GUDREN-716854 format. One line per field, with one value per residue: residue number from 1; residue in three letters; chain; x, y, z of N, C-alpha, C in turn. Coordinates in pm, whole numbers, plus 50000, padded with zeros to 5 digits. Layout:
nr <- (NUM/...)
rest <- (ALA/...)
kette <- (A/...)
nc1 <- (X/...)
nc2 <- (Y/...)
nc3 <- (Z/...)
cac1 <- (X/...)
cac2 <- (Y/...)
cac3 <- (Z/...)
cc1 <- (X/...)
cc2 <- (Y/...)
cc3 <- (Z/...)
END
This chain:
nr <- (1/2/3/4/5/6/7/8/9/10/11/12/13/14/15/16/17/18/19/20/21/22/23/24/25/26/27/28/29/30/31/32/33/34/35/36/37/38/39/40/41/42/43/44/45/46/47/48/49/50/51/52/53/54/55/56/57/58/59/60/61/62/63/64/65/66/67/68/69/70/71/72/73/74/75/76/77/78/79/80/81/82/83/84/85/86/87/88/89/90/91/92/93/94/95/96/97/98/99/100/101/102/103/104/105/106/107/108/109/110/111/112/113/114/115/116/117/118/119/120/121/122/123/124/125/126/127/128/129/130/131/132/133/134/135/136/137/138/139/140/141/142/143/144/145/146/147/148/149/150/151/152/153/154/155/156/157/158/159/160/161/162/163/164/165/166/167/168/169/170/171/172/173/174/175/176/177/178/179/180/181/182/183/184/185/186/187/188/189/190/191/192/193/194/195/196/197/198/199/200/201/202/203/204/205/206/207/208/209/210/211/212/213/214/215/216/217/218/219/220/221/222/223/224/225/226)
rest <- (MET/SER/ASP/PHE/ALA/SER/LEU/ILE/ALA/VAL/LEU/GLU/GLN/HIS/TYR/GLY/ARG/PRO/SER/PRO/PRO/ALA/ARG/ARG/ASP/PRO/PHE/GLU/LEU/VAL/LEU/TYR/GLU/ASN/ILE/ALA/TYR/LEU/VAL/SER/ASP/ASP/ARG/ARG/GLU/LYS/ALA/PHE/ARG/GLU/LEU/LYS/GLN/ARG/ILE/GLY/THR/SER/PRO/ALA/ASP/LEU/LEU/THR/ALA/SER/LEU/GLU/ASP/LEU/ALA/ALA/ILE/THR/ALA/LEU/GLY/GLY/ILE/PHE/PRO/GLU/LEU/ARG/ALA/ARG/ARG/LEU/GLN/GLU/SER/ALA/ARG/LEU/VAL/ARG/ASP/GLU/PHE/GLY/GLY/ASP/LEU/ASN/ARG/VAL/LEU/LYS/LEU/ASP/PHE/VAL/LYS/ALA/ARG/LYS/ALA/LEU/SER/LYS/PHE/PRO/ALA/ILE/GLY/ILE/PRO/GLY/ALA/GLU/LYS/ILE/LEU/LEU/PHE/ALA/LYS/ALA/HIS/PRO/SER/LEU/ALA/LEU/GLU/SER/ASN/GLY/VAL/ARG/VAL/LEU/THR/ARG/TYR/GLY/PHE/ALA/LYS/GLU/GLN/LYS/SER/TYR/SER/THR/THR/TYR/ARG/ALA/VAL/GLN/LYS/SER/LEU/ALA/GLY/GLN/ILE/PRO/SER/THR/CYS/PRO/PRO/LEU/ILE/ALA/ALA/HIS/GLN/LEU/LEU/LYS/LEU/HIS/GLY/GLN/THR/LEU/CYS/ARG/ARG/SER/LYS/PRO/ASN/CYS/ARG/ALA/CYS/PRO/VAL/ARG/GLN/GLY/CYS/ALA/SER/ARG/GLY/THR/GLY/PHE/SER/LEU)
kette <- (A/A/A/A/A/A/A/A/A/A/A/A/A/A/A/A/A/A/A/A/A/A/A/A/A/A/A/A/A/A/A/A/A/A/A/A/A/A/A/A/A/A/A/A/A/A/A/A/A/A/A/A/A/A/A/A/A/A/A/A/A/A/A/A/A/A/A/A/A/A/A/A/A/A/A/A/A/A/A/A/A/A/A/A/A/A/A/A/A/A/A/A/A/A/A/A/A/A/A/A/A/A/A/A/A/A/A/A/A/A/A/A/A/A/A/A/A/A/A/A/A/A/A/A/A/A/A/A/A/A/A/A/A/A/A/A/A/A/A/A/A/A/A/A/A/A/A/A/A/A/A/A/A/A/A/A/A/A/A/A/A/A/A/A/A/A/A/A/A/A/A/A/A/A/A/A/A/A/A/A/A/A/A/A/A/A/A/A/A/A/A/A/A/A/A/A/A/A/A/A/A/A/A/A/A/A/A/A/A/A/A/A/A/A/A/A/A/A/A/A/A/A/A/A/A/A)
nc1 <- (50085/50054/50131/49875/49895/50042/49877/49654/49797/49864/49606/49527/49700/49612/49335/49330/49360/49089/48812/48736/48460/48133/47980/47983/47833/47671/47404/47311/47453/47338/47076/47150/47212/46972/46812/46802/46797/46956/47058/47242/47531/47496/47220/47147/47271/47126/46869/46915/47000/46765/46597/46718/46687/46404/46281/46462/46721/46729/46620/46388/46282/46224/46036/45819/45742/45531/45447/45386/45508/45774/45799/45767/46013/46196/46129/46277/46507/46475/46318/46055/45962/45787/45853/46121/46069/45936/46142/46311/46176/46152/46419/46463/46299/46435/46663/46564/46451/46646/46888/46859/46794/47025/47243/47516/47619/47670/47926/48106/48115/48290/48440/48308/48063/47957/47938/47742/47523/47473/47396/47143/46978/46754/46843/47115/47376/47646/47873/47787/47761/48023/48127/47998/48110/48370/48354/48263/48491/48535/48617/48885/48884/48890/48658/48425/48237/48036/48162/48433/48501/48469/48688/48907/48890/48920/49161/49323/49348/49172/48958/48651/48349/48051/47885/47823/47890/48085/48290/48346/48453/48662/48829/48903/49024/49250/49391/49446/49694/49794/49664/49617/49635/49478/49191/49163/49338/49209/48951/48999/49095/48869/48697/48850/48856/48585/48536/48695/48585/48346/48392/48601/48662/48422/48126/48015/48159/48417/48671/48954/49176/49213/49290/49476/49606/49645/49861/49949/49729/49554/49337/49416/49430/49243/48998/48898/49079/49049)
nc2 <- (49878/50219/50565/50819/51052/50948/50757/50915/51063/50867/50792/51044/51051/50849/50905/51174/51525/51631/51863/52167/52166/52247/52444/52642/52768/52734/52687/52618/52377/52219/52201/52061/51808/51716/51718/51489/51129/50826/50814/50867/51094/51260/51268/51393/51639/51734/51754/51954/52175/52223/52298/52543/52696/52699/52754/52877/52928/53048/53083/53226/53192/52915/52905/53028/52896/52640/52323/52124/52210/52197/51928/51814/51877/51753/51490/51438/51352/51097/50852/50906/51183/51385/51387/51473/51724/51842/51857/52035/52274/52280/52299/52555/52707/52662/52809/53062/53104/53054/53144/53404/53418/53382/53136/53149/53259/53052/52964/53133/53020/52831/52514/52289/52389/52490/52251/52111/52286/52260/51997/51993/52018/51859/51525/51574/51457/51418/51353/51470/51744/51803/51775/51991/52207/52170/52190/52446/52572/52657/52508/52288/51947/51584/51503/51265/51054/50767/50604/50687/50620/50340/50275/50362/50193/49934/49966/49954/50155/50160/49945/49811/49882/49773/49979/50259/50516/50484/50353/50559/50762/50618/50583/50854/50911/50751/50865/51114/51245/51278/51413/51700/52051/52239/52335/52302/52065/51871/51863/51774/51521/51397/51399/51228/50988/50926/50895/50676/50475/50461/50375/50166/50045/49931/49860/49600/49359/49457/49604/49485/49411/49625/49830/50100/50129/49877/49730/49819/49782/49654/49473/49315/48997/48889/48809/49022/49097/48975)
nc3 <- (50002/49913/49999/50058/49886/49683/49576/49480/49292/49096/49014/48907/48693/48545/48482/48429/48512/48700/48603/48780/49020/48907/49049/49340/49526/49839/49889/49637/49618/49814/49697/49465/49565/49651/49421/49267/49272/49316/49045/48736/48714/48494/48460/48694/48668/48451/48549/48751/48589/48451/48678/48741/48499/48461/48708/48902/49151/49399/49742/49757/49491/49492/49700/49593/49385/49241/49394/49223/48979/49061/49110/48855/48760/48932/48877/48656/48782/48882/49097/49343/49307/49407/49686/49684/49568/49770/49959/49840/49873/50148/50223/50118/50297/50539/50490/50464/50722/50913/50830/50740/50474/50317/50257/50254/50483/50647/50585/50721/50966/51221/51150/51269/51363/51121/50976/51131/51101/50820/50808/50893/50681/50443/50353/50378/50521/50762/50597/50356/50434/50484/50227/50097/50235/50158/49876/49848/49914/50169/50398/50431/50405/50418/50256/50163/49926/49885/49688/49708/49959/49955/49768/49918/50148/50034/49926/50149/50361/50576/50755/50656/50821/51001/51021/50801/50857/51057/50924/50740/50909/51005/50783/50734/50972/50964/50757/50844/50877/50633/50432/50205/50294/50199/49997/49699/49602/49756/49673/49418/49470/49588/49368/49185/49331/49347/49074/49005/49166/49044/48780/48768/49023/49109/49319/49268/49074/49028/48798/48820/48671/48499/48667/48768/49011/49107/49195/49454/49601/49877/49859/49654/49515/49686/49581/49442/49254/48971)
cac1 <- (50004/50141/50061/49756/49932/50094/49748/49587/49880/49846/49473/49521/49778/49527/49212/49348/49313/48937/48780/48675/48308/48056/47917/48048/47736/47637/47261/47303/47503/47221/46976/47205/47206/46825/46733/46793/46816/47001/47066/47370/47563/47446/47080/47138/47301/47010/46761/46959/46988/46617/46550/46781/46626/46261/46235/46571/46791/46731/46525/46255/46237/46168/45918/45702/45708/45433/45493/45363/45615/45895/45795/45786/46161/46258/46100/46389/46607/46456/46201/46001/45975/45714/45924/46226/46015/45903/46269/46372/46105/46195/46558/46447/46248/46535/46763/46488/46413/46753/47004/46835/46779/47160/47322/47669/47659/47722/48069/48181/48123/48400/48407/48213/47936/47912/47896/47625/47422/47435/47341/47001/46908/46716/46925/47253/47436/47775/47954/47727/47789/48165/48150/47951/48204/48490/48337/48257/48624/48534/48695/48943/48877/48879/48514/48417/48109/48050/48262/48566/48517/48498/48818/49011/48895/48965/49309/49379/49364/49082/48875/48509/48280/47907/47820/47894/47957/48205/48390/48385/48542/48790/48921/48948/49127/49381/49465/49454/49829/49847/49585/49655/49573/49405/49066/49164/49376/49117/48843/49049/49099/48723/48657/48921/48825/48454/48540/48757/48480/48231/48437/48680/48654/48280/48078/48008/48236/48530/48758/49079/49273/49244/49314/49602/49672/49630/49997/49953/49594/49532/49248/49476/49447/49144/48881/48865/49169/49032)
cac2 <- (49995/50349/50676/50885/51135/50859/50691/51022/51108/50770/50808/51156/51024/50754/50967/51328/51622/51670/51999/52215/52156/52361/52530/52660/52826/52630/52649/52529/52235/52153/52165/51955/51674/51679/51728/51353/51013/50695/50831/50912/51227/51332/51292/51490/51767/51774/51804/52083/52285/52249/52381/52667/52766/52715/52806/52954/52837/53113/53041/53285/53131/52788/52910/53080/52796/52545/52194/52057/52242/52143/51782/51787/51885/51633/51370/51411/51297/50961/50818/50990/51333/51465/51393/51557/51859/51904/51876/52162/52396/52269/52356/52708/52766/52666/52918/53189/53122/53031/53211/53530/53408/53365/53027/53189/53292/52929/52957/53205/52953/52723/52380/52201/52458/52485/52111/52086/52369/52203/51863/52003/52015/51720/51434/51616/51405/51466/51350/51572/51874/51822/51795/52123/52306/52158/52237/52590/52615/52717/52422/52176/51821/51472/51483/51151/50995/50619/50544/50722/50534/50201/50265/50371/50074/49828/49988/49920/50252/50139/49835/49843/49845/49745/50120/50333/50646/50441/50334/50694/50819/50535/50625/50995/50906/50688/50959/51261/51323/51265/51492/51836/52156/52348/52281/52246/51930/51777/51856/51683/51388/51356/51366/51111/50866/50898/50845/50548/50393/50447/50316/50040/49989/49929/49778/49474/49313/49558/49555/49502/49400/49756/49923/50165/50122/49744/49676/49860/49756/49545/49375/49234/48856/48845/48783/49129/49110/48854)
cac3 <- (50001/49909/50079/49988/49778/49566/49518/49400/49172/48994/48959/48816/48572/48462/48448/48393/48618/48686/48608/48903/49027/48827/49141/49485/49623/49936/49870/49504/49644/49874/49603/49375/49633/49656/49303/49211/49364/49247/48889/48689/48727/48380/48483/48804/48617/48365/48644/48800/48478/48432/48787/48721/48394/48474/48850/48970/49264/49523/49836/49713/49369/49528/49777/49516/49281/49295/49419/49097/48884/49102/49101/48715/48733/49007/48816/48571/48859/48936/49167/49453/49271/49499/49803/49658/49538/49898/50020/49795/49946/50305/50226/50102/50420/50639/50458/50495/50868/51009/50773/50678/50328/50262/50316/50253/50619/50716/50553/50821/51094/51230/51077/51344/51360/50979/50945/51205/51033/50701/50831/50926/50557/50400/50274/50387/50651/50794/50473/50256/50481/50465/50081/50057/50281/50074/49732/49857/49948/50302/50502/50368/50480/50335/50235/50073/49916/49907/49599/49750/50088/49908/49705/50019/50233/49959/49911/50276/50456/50686/50742/50641/50949/50981/50995/50694/50918/51133/50816/50696/51011/51021/50671/50765/51085/50922/50665/50904/50865/50484/50341/50192/50394/50108/49930/49560/49595/49831/49573/49293/49531/49594/49228/49134/49400/49305/48935/49013/49223/48947/48657/48775/49151/49143/49421/49220/48949/48995/48694/48882/48562/48436/48778/48768/49135/49154/49256/49587/49660/49983/49811/49544/49555/49784/49512/49365/49142/48885)
cc1 <- (50094/50061/49948/49787/49983/49963/49676/49670/49869/49709/49458/49598/49691/49405/49221/49302/49170/48912/48719/48519/48242/48005/47986/47947/47679/47484/47245/47349/47404/47121/47026/47193/47064/46748/46715/46823/46851/46999/47210/47400/47502/47295/47054/47167/47189/46902/46788/46949/46850/46556/46608/46719/46483/46217/46331/46608/46797/46610/46378/46201/46168/46033/45796/45666/45604/45496/45489/45472/45750/45907/45818/45944/46228/46243/46205/46504/46575/46324/46172/46014/45910/45793/46044/46192/45995/46038/46335/46314/46142/46336/46554/46387/46345/46627/46692/46478/46531/46881/46977/46819/46922/47241/47469/47714/47715/47877/48154/48193/48247/48342/48295/48078/47869/47868/47760/47498/47378/47368/47195/46917/46867/46828/47079/47304/47567/47866/47916/47769/47933/48195/48108/48055/48338/48469/48322/48384/48627/48622/48751/48928/48864/48728/48498/48276/48145/48153/48402/48595/48545/48638/48921/49010/48953/49112/49381/49400/49279/49011/48722/48436/48127/47835/47893/47953/48074/48307/48437/48483/48673/48882/48975/49052/49261/49461/49480/49589/49882/49778/49634/49580/49488/49284/49097/49220/49287/48995/48875/49054/48964/48668/48718/48878/48674/48456/48597/48664/48363/48265/48505/48668/48514/48246/48076/48096/48336/48627/48898/49192/49319/49290/49460/49677/49662/49739/49988/49832/49597/49440/49297/49487/49345/49002/48830/48957/49161/49052)
cc2 <- (50125/50458/50742/50975/51060/50798/50805/51063/50995/50772/50937/51131/50930/50830/51117/51402/51660/51823/52041/52187/52277/52463/52527/52717/52722/52589/52572/52395/52152/52113/52050/51820/51629/51662/51592/51255/50887/50716/50878/51059/51319/51364/51401/51628/51825/51834/51944/52190/52320/52335/52526/52762/52801/52780/52910/52872/52937/53065/53096/53220/52992/52794/52970/52997/52692/52410/52110/52086/52198/51991/51737/51792/51778/51509/51334/51344/51162/50942/50915/51140/51420/51493/51488/51706/51922/51937/52004/52277/52391/52329/52517/52774/52767/52772/53047/53212/53115/53104/53337/53532/53380/53252/53047/53222/53176/52913/53031/53138/52859/52599/52307/52259/52453/52354/52076/52168/52311/52070/51872/51997/51866/51652/51477/51572/51468/51471/51457/51714/51903/51848/51944/52221/52299/52227/52393/52660/52700/52649/52312/52052/51704/51429/51375/51110/50842/50544/50568/50626/50390/50182/50271/50245/49953/49837/49947/50029/50237/50005/49878/49787/49832/49878/50196/50455/50605/50411/50478/50761/50745/50567/50766/50996/50854/50769/51097/51320/51321/51352/51634/51930/52257/52271/52221/52104/51830/51761/51759/51536/51332/51318/51241/50986/50828/50830/50694/50445/50356/50360/50179/49974/49990/49831/49630/49455/49427/49505/49584/49484/49533/49859/49977/50154/49976/49695/49708/49834/49646/49439/49283/49083/48804/48824/48898/49133/48982/48910)
cc3 <- (50000/49996/49993/49870/49648/49502/49421/49279/49059/48941/48872/48688/48480/48403/48394/48516/48605/48687/48744/48905/48966/48918/49277/49577/49713/49921/49742/49536/49721/49786/49509/49436/49632/49528/49233/49314/49290/49103/48865/48715/48614/48395/48597/48747/48522/48447/48695/48715/48453/48548/48779/48624/48412/48605/48909/49090/49388/49613/49796/49583/49402/49607/49703/49406/49337/49303/49290/48987/48932/49091/48943/48686/48812/48953/48709/48652/48929/49020/49278/49419/49360/49629/49787/49628/49682/49982/49971/49859/50088/50315/50212/50232/50523/50621/50500/50648/50956/50956/50705/50531/50249/50333/50330/50396/50685/50698/50639/50952/51099/51177/51141/51337/51225/50946/51011/51139/50908/50713/50863/50797/50511/50322/50278/50514/50670/50663/50368/50298/50465/50320/50052/50107/50198/49937/49733/49897/50078/50400/50433/50467/50382/50330/50130/50053/49905/49811/49649/49881/50044/49850/49821/50114/50167/49931/50035/50383/50569/50654/50735/50766/50906/50948/50899/50757/50994/51019/50769/50784/51023/50908/50698/50871/51037/50828/50722/50875/50727/50387/50321/50277/50315/50029/49782/49542/49660/49729/49463/49356/49536/49463/49170/49201/49360/49164/48932/49065/49128/48823/48666/48922/49194/49257/49388/49095/48925/48887/48739/48777/48511/48535/48773/48905/49204/49236/49408/49666/49764/49941/49703/49591/49654/49718/49422/49233/49044/48742)
END
């Protein structure tokens, strides 16, 4: 097993340097998480663009829109469109009532308080809150989603636990001394680990033969590297 920086460097060499995320506004990032469910990134992006063009992405825009119109857009993002439409408006009300209509205020809080505030939003747990703070370039942290966690546990940085949140924290703890101290390289790491988990290090039938980091992987020879 190599160090974290070496792993990310090899992934970047294989996939290329990812483009920066399309958005940094914290409220738009909340909406982006809620606009779709269990769909491809392309479908999520399509649904978000439709929301921005037809309704708008400010809290006021969402609160004045009809639930029917919102559901027609969230339907582009998969199942349970009415539920996700309600979550969009719930998120807008939360910004209006607790942040004076501007979620950028949360970025001025310290990391723990900002993470706690963001985790109040629908479908935004601790990992999601950390990702928003990272993508908004407010607080650098090893914010991961499920693909990244899977890659790092298979690679050997931590053992998978029964609880996803416990596994998530175990990965972060094991890498605490290895991660960069600024947001841009951490954002790139997040994107590369996600991409690797989606394309080669898949949950089922991972393509280990094509994996660029196979030689250093702790899972090599344990049933994955076929």
